DRENKE-532078 format. One record per residue (C-alpha): x, y, z; residue number from 1; residue in one letter. Coordinates in Angstrom, 3 decimals. Example, Ala and Ser with C-alpha at 12.3 -4.5 7.8 and 13.67 -1.06 7.14 Angstrom:
<sites>
SITE         c1         c2         c3   pos   code
SITE     12.300     -4.500      7.800     1      A
SITE     13.670     -1.060      7.140     2      S
</sites>
This chain:
<sites>
SITE         c1         c2         c3   pos   code
SITE     76.949   -102.878    118.693     1      M
SITE     74.345   -100.219    118.056     2      R
SITE     72.866    -99.639    114.662     3      S
SITE     73.230    -96.290    112.983     4      A
SITE     69.466    -96.134    112.324     5      L
SITE     68.618    -96.547    116.004     6      G
SITE     70.999    -93.773    117.042     7      A
SITE     69.628    -91.426    114.398     8      A
SITE     66.030    -91.969    115.503     9      S
SITE     66.961    -91.337    119.138    10      R
SITE     68.605    -88.046    118.216    11      R
SITE     65.628    -86.953    116.092    12      A
SITE     63.129    -87.346    118.938    13      A
SITE     62.237    -84.015    120.557    14      P
SITE     62.853    -83.517    124.273    15      P
SITE     60.018    -84.640    126.508    16      G
SITE     59.061    -87.798    124.656    17      G
SITE     58.336    -89.071    121.191    18      A
SITE     55.034    -87.169    120.809    19      G
SITE     56.266    -83.724    121.699    20      G
SITE     53.061    -82.128    120.401    21      G
SITE     53.823    -82.946    116.779    22      A
SITE     51.005    -84.334    114.646    23      A
SITE     51.074    -88.092    114.312    24      R
SITE     50.936    -89.440    110.820    25      L
SITE     48.719    -92.307    109.826    26      G
SITE     49.674    -95.186    107.530    27      P
SITE     48.869    -93.111    104.423    28      C
SITE     50.905    -90.123    105.555    29      G
SITE     47.900    -88.002    106.654    30      G
SITE     47.313    -86.723    110.185    31      A
SITE     45.310    -89.135    112.344    32      M
SITE     42.155    -87.890    114.010    33      S
SITE     42.022    -88.152    117.788    34      T
SITE     38.237    -88.642    117.777    35      A
SITE     36.867    -91.988    116.741    36      M
SITE     33.753    -91.842    114.600    37      N
SITE     31.960    -95.180    114.734    38      F
SITE     28.815    -94.156    112.909    39      S
SITE     27.959    -91.809    110.125    40      T
SITE     24.603    -90.841    111.640    41      K
SITE     24.332    -87.223    112.623    42      S
SITE     22.544    -85.927    115.688    43      F
SITE     19.143    -84.419    114.908    44      K
SITE     17.834    -81.962    117.459    45      A
SITE     14.169    -82.098    118.341    46      R
SITE     12.111    -79.706    120.430    47      P
SITE     11.173    -80.628    124.017    48      P
SITE      7.891    -82.500    124.526    49      D
SITE      6.123    -79.550    126.104    50      K
SITE      7.716    -76.962    123.814    51      G
SITE      9.889    -74.006    124.658    52      A
SITE      8.692    -71.125    126.773    53      F
SITE     10.038    -67.597    127.117    54      P
SITE     11.857    -66.434    130.197    55      L
SITE     10.109    -64.040    132.551    56      D
SITE     12.249    -61.041    131.536    57      H
SITE      9.913    -58.501    133.128    58      F
SITE      9.493    -60.408    136.408    59      G
SITE      5.741    -60.732    135.982    60      E
SITE      5.668    -63.928    138.040    61      C
SITE      8.687    -63.320    140.254    62      S
SITE      6.528    -62.868    143.371    63      T
SITE      5.020    -66.326    142.844    64      F
SITE      8.458    -67.795    142.167    65      K
SITE      9.940    -66.225    145.307    66      E
SITE      7.066    -67.539    147.458    67      R
SITE      7.607    -71.011    146.012    68      F
SITE     11.380    -70.867    146.605    69      M
SITE     10.860    -69.589    150.160    70      E
SITE      8.489    -72.474    150.820    71      C
SITE     11.062    -74.946    149.500    72      L
SITE     13.778    -73.531    151.742    73      R
SITE     11.479    -73.532    154.804    74      D
SITE     10.343    -77.110    154.179    75      S
SITE     13.856    -78.484    153.680    76      G
SITE     13.265    -78.704    149.911    77      Y
SITE     10.268    -80.990    150.304    78      E
SITE      8.379    -80.070    147.133    79      S
SITE      5.158    -81.793    148.214    80      G
SITE      4.693    -79.182    150.937    81      A
SITE      4.803    -76.394    148.322    82      C
SITE      2.471    -77.749    145.657    83      R
SITE     -0.101    -74.988    146.160    84      Q
SITE      2.560    -72.347    145.499    85      R
SITE      3.933    -74.279    142.534    86      A
SITE      0.436    -74.420    141.064    87      M
SITE     -0.007    -70.644    141.563    88      A
SITE      3.353    -69.991    139.853    89      Y
SITE      2.479    -72.130    136.840    90      L
SITE     -0.954    -70.507    136.614    91      Q
SITE      0.711    -67.074    136.616    92      C
SITE      2.979    -68.137    133.755    93      R
SITE      0.051    -69.455    131.744    94      M
SITE     -2.048    -66.325    132.389    95      D
SITE      0.752    -64.134    131.023    96      R
SITE      1.538    -66.383    128.013    97      Q
SITE      4.944    -67.304    129.450    98      L
SITE      4.098    -70.955    128.839    99      M
SITE      1.467    -72.845    126.899   100      A
SITE     -1.925    -73.120    128.540   101      N
SITE     -2.322    -76.603    129.948   102      E
SITE     -4.976    -77.889    132.297   103      P
SITE     -3.455    -78.025    135.770   104      L
SITE     -4.671    -81.614    136.000   105      E
SITE     -2.195    -82.509    133.219   106      K
SITE      0.621    -80.781    135.110   107      L
SITE      0.246    -83.063    138.126   108      G
SITE     -2.294    -81.110    140.190   109      F
SITE     -5.388    -83.281    139.545   110      K
SITE     -5.756    -84.167    143.206   111      D
SITE     -5.654    -80.501    144.198   112      M
SITE     -8.233    -79.597    141.551   113      M
SITE    -10.561    -82.295    142.937   114      D
SITE    -10.134    -80.836    146.446   115      E
SITE    -11.017    -77.342    145.183   116      K
SITE    -14.181    -78.556    143.451   117      S
SITE    -15.260    -80.407    146.609   118      E
SITE    -14.586    -77.348    148.780   119      A
SITE    -16.756    -75.041    146.648   120      K
SITE    -20.327    -74.826    147.873   121      P
SITE    -22.880    -75.677    145.213   122      E
SITE    -25.372    -73.008    144.275   123      N
SITE    -28.829    -74.549    143.963   124      L
</sites>
């Protein structure tokens, strides 16, 4: 024998399942949130370590960038083979205030800077 309550609840369910896109109600009668919030801390954005830099809207360093990208493609994306061109590109950006001036030694080119100083003849 079926209960009248069970039959009524089966008839009240929308086609396609019990959910049917209707909001689910929580124990207090309010809609339940689908996202679970385990902490009350909010995310605080902070700037990148090296700071932000403007895009090269006027293409002032695009020649250097294209030479670097061509080198990467030709070398099978072996970046070590293109360090000289990468250094020239970064120097172009610094010269045109498209990034903060940093010594190239701090940007990972210390070994190349040492080679340049050794290659220069000393004037006595």
